[in-house]
N, C-alpha and C positions, 0 to 999 in steps of 0.2 A: 491867740489873736484877741486884740482889744475889741470891746463891743462898739466903741466909736469908729474904729477902722472898718468893722463889718457894716455899719450903717452907710459909710461912704462908698464901700464896694457895692452894696445893694442899690444905692441911688445911681451909681454909674452904670450898673448893668440894666437898670430899668429905663435909662435914657436911650438905650439902643433902639427902642421902638420909635423914637423920634426920627432917627436916621432912616428907618424903614418907611416911615410916613413920607419923608422927603423924596425917597426913591419912588414910592408909589405915585405921588403926585406928578413927578416927571414922566413916568410911564403913561399915566392916564392922559395927560395933555399931549404928549408926543404921539400917542396912537390916535388921539382925536384929530390932531393936525394932519397926520398921514391920511386918515380916512376922509377928512374934509377936503383935502386937496385932490383926492382921487374922485370924489363924488360931491361936488359943491351943493347940489340940490338937496342932499340929505343932511347937510351940516346943521341946519336949524333943528331938525328932529333929534339929532344926536347930542346937541348942546345941553339939553335938560339932563340927560343921563350922565354927561361929563360933570356937571355941577354936583349931582348927587354923589358920584364916585369921589369927587374932590372933598365933599363935606364928610363923607364916611371915613376917608383916609386921614383927613386932618383931625377928626374926632378921636381916632385911635392914637394919633401922635400926642394929642392933648391928654388923653387918658394915661399914656405912659409917663408923661411929665408929672401928672398928678400922683401916680404911684411912686415916682422917684421922690417927690416932695414928702409923701407920707412915710416913705422909708427913712428919709433923712431927718424929719422933724417929729415923727410920730412915736 
């Protein structure tokens, strides 16, 4: 296998985490909406935790994108 091909394969495998981050964000907001509709009085209290979960999930997605770029151009 060529070293250039291995770099492209590594970059492609590293971007799988970005798909996982997208799925995680969908699960987080879907569960928040489900809980907010069942108990609207607790929605304000849960929203801060939702934003924190969103930030952590997106940070992992950005981190996997960074690893893909490092594998490709490093």
